[in-house]
DRENPA-3360 file (N, C-alpha, C; in nm, 2 decimals, always signed):
BEGIN
1 = DKQLPNSE = +0.61/+1.39/-0.73/+0.78/+1.46/-0.74/+0.84/+1.36/-0.59 ~ +0.82/+1.25/-0.52/+0.84/+1.19/-0.45/+0.84/+1.04/-0.43 ~ +0.99/+1.02/-0.35/+0.96/+0.84/-0.33/+0.84/+0.77/-0.29 ~ +0.91/+0.69/-0.35/+0.80/+0.57/-0.35/+0.82/+0.51/-0.22 ~ +0.74/+0.52/-0.11/+0.78/+0.47/+0.07/+0.85/+0.29/+0.01 ~ +0.88/+0.21/+0.20/+0.95/+0.15/+0.12/+0.84/+0.00/+0.22 ~ +0.75/+0.04/+0.25/+0.67/-0.01/+0.33/+0.48/-0.10/+0.25 ~ +0.48/-0.21/+0.31/+0.33/-0.26/+0.19/+0.23/-0.18/+0.28;
9 = PKLRAVFD = +0.24/-0.19/+0.43/+0.13/-0.11/+0.40/+0.10/+0.07/+0.38 ~ +0.21/+0.12/+0.34/+0.26/+0.28/+0.29/+0.22/+0.29/+0.17 ~ +0.24/+0.19/+0.01/+0.21/+0.14/-0.05/+0.09/+0.13/-0.09 ~ +0.05/+0.06/-0.01/-0.05/-0.03/-0.04/-0.17/+0.12/-0.04 ~ -0.15/+0.20/+0.02/-0.18/+0.41/+0.07/-0.24/+0.43/-0.04 ~ -0.05/+0.46/-0.05/-0.04/+0.54/-0.22/-0.16/+0.45/-0.33 ~ -0.13/+0.35/-0.34/-0.19/+0.29/-0.45/-0.35/+0.30/-0.47 ~ -0.37/+0.31/-0.32/-0.56/+0.28/-0.24/-0.65/+0.46/-0.28;
17 = KLTAKFGT = -0.51/+0.56/-0.23/-0.55/+0.72/-0.30/-0.52/+0.74/-0.43 ~ -0.46/+0.65/-0.52/-0.45/+0.66/-0.68/-0.50/+0.70/-0.74 ~ -0.54/+0.52/-0.71/-0.70/+0.49/-0.78/-0.82/+0.56/-0.74 ~ -0.89/+0.57/-0.64/-0.98/+0.68/-0.61/-0.94/+0.74/-0.65 ~ -0.92/+0.86/-0.70/-0.80/+0.96/-0.74/-0.84/+0.92/-0.92 ~ -0.73/+0.82/-1.01/-0.76/+0.83/-1.08/-0.81/+0.70/-1.14 ~ -0.91/+0.65/-1.13/-0.90/+0.50/-1.17/-0.80/+0.45/-1.18 ~ -0.76/+0.45/-1.37/-0.64/+0.27/-1.33/-0.53/+0.38/-1.30;
25 = VLLVVDQP = -0.44/+0.27/-1.27/-0.34/+0.34/-1.26/-0.20/+0.23/-1.30 ~ -0.08/+0.31/-1.33/+0.02/+0.23/-1.37/+0.18/+0.21/-1.31 ~ +0.17/+0.12/-1.31/+0.34/+0.14/-1.22/+0.46/+0.08/-1.27 ~ +0.56/+0.13/-1.31/+0.65/+0.09/-1.42/+0.80/+0.14/-1.40 ~ +0.87/+0.00/-1.33/+1.00/-0.04/-1.31/+1.04/-0.09/-1.38 ~ +1.24/-0.04/-1.31/+1.35/-0.03/-1.42/+1.42/-0.24/-1.40 ~ +1.44/-0.20/-1.28/+1.44/-0.35/-1.18/+1.35/-0.42/-1.11 ~ +1.24/-0.48/-1.13/+1.17/-0.58/-1.06/+1.22/-0.69/-1.08;
33 = ASIGALPL = +1.33/-0.71/-1.04/+1.34/-0.87/-0.95/+1.37/-0.77/-0.85 ~ +1.42/-0.65/-0.76/+1.51/-0.65/-0.69/+1.48/-0.55/-0.60 ~ +1.47/-0.42/-0.64/+1.34/-0.31/-0.59/+1.26/-0.20/-0.70 ~ +1.21/-0.32/-0.76/+1.11/-0.33/-0.77/+0.98/-0.43/-0.73 ~ +1.00/-0.50/-0.71/+0.91/-0.60/-0.65/+0.86/-0.58/-0.53 ~ +0.88/-0.56/-0.47/+0.79/-0.53/-0.36/+0.69/-0.37/-0.40 ~ +0.70/-0.27/-0.49/+0.54/-0.21/-0.52/+0.50/-0.30/-0.60 ~ +0.59/-0.36/-0.68/+0.52/-0.43/-0.78/+0.43/-0.56/-0.75;
41 = TVARDAGC = +0.41/-0.60/-0.59/+0.39/-0.68/-0.57/+0.20/-0.60/-0.50 ~ +0.22/-0.59/-0.49/+0.19/-0.45/-0.38/+0.12/-0.44/-0.48 ~ +0.18/-0.34/-0.64/+0.05/-0.25/-0.72/-0.04/-0.31/-0.77 ~ +0.02/-0.48/-0.81/-0.08/-0.52/-0.83/-0.18/-0.61/-0.84 ~ -0.17/-0.66/-0.63/-0.24/-0.66/-0.51/-0.35/-0.57/-0.56 ~ -0.33/-0.45/-0.56/-0.40/-0.36/-0.51/-0.47/-0.29/-0.66 ~ -0.48/-0.43/-0.75/-0.55/-0.42/-0.91/-0.50/-0.30/-0.98 ~ -0.36/-0.22/-0.94/-0.33/-0.14/-1.02/-0.25/-0.20/-1.17;
49 = EVAYLPGL = -0.16/-0.15/-1.34/-0.22/-0.21/-1.40/+0.03/-0.25/-1.28 ~ +0.09/-0.31/-1.41/+0.25/-0.32/-1.41/+0.36/-0.35/-1.47 ~ +0.38/-0.25/-1.55/+0.52/-0.31/-1.70/+0.67/-0.28/-1.60 ~ +0.72/-0.33/-1.64/+0.89/-0.34/-1.66/+0.95/-0.23/-1.80 ~ +1.02/-0.14/-1.79/+1.06/-0.13/-1.87/+1.25/-0.09/-1.89 ~ +1.23/-0.29/-1.98/+1.39/-0.27/-2.00/+1.53/-0.25/-2.00 ~ +1.59/-0.27/-1.90/+1.76/-0.24/-1.98/+1.82/-0.14/-2.05 ~ +1.82/-0.25/-2.16/+1.82/-0.18/-2.33/+1.80/-0.06/-2.31;
57 = AMRRIADL = +1.73/-0.06/-2.40/+1.55/+0.06/-2.38/+1.59/+0.17/-2.27 ~ +1.57/+0.19/-2.16/+1.58/+0.22/-2.09/+1.72/+0.35/-2.10 ~ +1.83/+0.24/-2.10/+1.94/+0.33/-2.11/+1.88/+0.43/-2.29 ~ +1.90/+0.32/-2.37/+1.84/+0.43/-2.50/+1.80/+0.56/-2.49 ~ +1.67/+0.56/-2.39/+1.67/+0.65/-2.39/+1.66/+0.74/-2.34 ~ +1.75/+0.71/-2.23/+1.85/+0.80/-2.13/+1.89/+0.87/-2.19 ~ +1.98/+0.86/-2.26/+2.05/+0.92/-2.42/+1.99/+0.97/-2.48 ~ +1.91/+1.01/-2.43/+1.85/+1.14/-2.51/+1.84/+1.27/-2.44;
65 = YPGEAKTD = +1.84/+1.30/-2.28/+1.81/+1.31/-2.20/+1.92/+1.39/-2.13 ~ +1.99/+1.55/-2.10/+2.13/+1.63/-2.09/+2.17/+1.53/-1.97 ~ +2.34/+1.53/-1.94/+2.36/+1.52/-1.87/+2.41/+1.37/-1.86 ~ +2.50/+1.32/-1.75/+2.61/+1.24/-1.81/+2.58/+1.13/-1.64 ~ +2.49/+1.17/-1.56/+2.51/+1.13/-1.41/+2.35/+1.00/-1.44 ~ +2.42/+0.87/-1.33/+2.26/+0.86/-1.37/+2.22/+0.89/-1.20 ~ +2.11/+0.92/-1.21/+2.09/+0.94/-1.07/+1.95/+0.87/-1.05 ~ +1.81/+0.84/-0.93/+1.73/+0.84/-0.94/+1.67/+0.88/-0.97;
73 = AKDATVIA = +1.60/+1.04/-0.95/+1.61/+1.16/-1.02/+1.57/+1.12/-1.19 ~ +1.69/+1.08/-1.18/+1.74/+1.10/-1.34/+1.65/+0.96/-1.42 ~ +1.67/+0.86/-1.35/+1.54/+0.73/-1.38/+1.43/+0.75/-1.38 ~ +1.42/+0.79/-1.24/+1.25/+0.76/-1.30/+1.17/+0.91/-1.30 ~ +1.32/+1.03/-1.42/+1.22/+1.11/-1.52/+1.18/+1.00/-1.65 ~ +1.29/+0.96/-1.67/+1.31/+0.84/-1.84/+1.17/+0.73/-1.84 ~ +1.22/+0.66/-1.71/+1.10/+0.56/-1.65/+0.93/+0.66/-1.70 ~ +0.94/+0.77/-1.68/+0.76/+0.77/-1.64/+0.79/+0.90/-1.76;
81 = DAARTMPH = +0.86/+0.92/-1.89/+0.86/+0.96/-1.98/+0.80/+0.89/-2.08 ~ +0.86/+0.72/-2.07/+0.90/+0.63/-2.18/+0.69/+0.61/-2.15 ~ +0.72/+0.62/-2.02/+0.51/+0.56/-1.98/+0.39/+0.62/-2.05 ~ +0.46/+0.72/-2.04/+0.34/+0.85/-2.11/+0.34/+0.84/-2.32 ~ +0.52/+0.89/-2.32/+0.53/+0.92/-2.50/+0.57/+0.76/-2.55 ~ +0.59/+0.65/-2.51/+0.64/+0.56/-2.58/+0.62/+0.41/-2.55 ~ +0.42/+0.39/-2.48/+0.47/+0.30/-2.44/+0.57/+0.14/-2.49 ~ +0.54/+0.17/-2.66/+0.59/+0.02/-2.69/+0.70/-0.03/-2.60;
89 = TLRTLDLT = +0.75/+0.05/-2.61/+0.90/+0.00/-2.51/+0.91/-0.02/-2.38 ~ +0.74/-0.05/-2.28/+0.69/-0.10/-2.21/+0.70/-0.31/-2.17 ~ +0.76/-0.39/-2.13/+0.68/-0.44/-2.15/+0.60/-0.52/-2.03 ~ +0.51/-0.55/-2.04/+0.37/-0.64/-1.90/+0.43/-0.73/-1.88 ~ +0.40/-0.71/-1.72/+0.50/-0.83/-1.61/+0.41/-0.93/-1.55 ~ +0.35/-1.05/-1.64/+0.25/-1.13/-1.60/+0.33/-1.24/-1.45 ~ +0.22/-1.30/-1.41/+0.29/-1.43/-1.23/+0.28/-1.46/-1.36 ~ +0.23/-1.52/-1.45/+0.27/-1.70/-1.51/+0.34/-1.63/-1.63;
97 = DEVTAELT = +0.44/-1.55/-1.70/+0.54/-1.58/-1.72/+0.73/-1.60/-1.71 ~ +0.72/-1.69/-1.71/+0.85/-1.75/-1.67/+0.90/-1.68/-1.82 ~ +0.91/-1.64/-1.90/+1.10/-1.58/-1.95/+1.12/-1.44/-1.87 ~ +0.99/-1.46/-1.76/+1.13/-1.21/-1.78/+1.05/-1.29/-1.68 ~ +1.08/-1.37/-1.57/+1.12/-1.50/-1.44/+1.24/-1.48/-1.43 ~ +1.23/-1.59/-1.49/+1.48/-1.60/-1.55/+1.52/-1.42/-1.59 ~ +1.47/-1.40/-1.70/+1.61/-1.29/-1.74/+1.61/-1.17/-1.62 ~ +1.46/-1.21/-1.54/+1.53/-1.04/-1.41/+1.61/-1.07/-1.35;
% end
């Protein structure tokens, strides 16, 4: 329940630690072209799997949770729960996927 660091070396350390402890690591973001770009790039380079939760799916899933306020903590919970219980809602992010790049 911590925020990800904002620098490449610190992110790399987090992903390396998680990979060493758990093996496969999946990073899921809801904003791959902006705030999620650095974590995605570092995670991919560290050998982690990366995915994207599209905005419409994010909003519909978030509607199932109590409270009206949109917060980073609520978004993180929605993303984590979707990855764990509804993996079909995720989209993979491939470097060669030009359509995803254009849409984000």
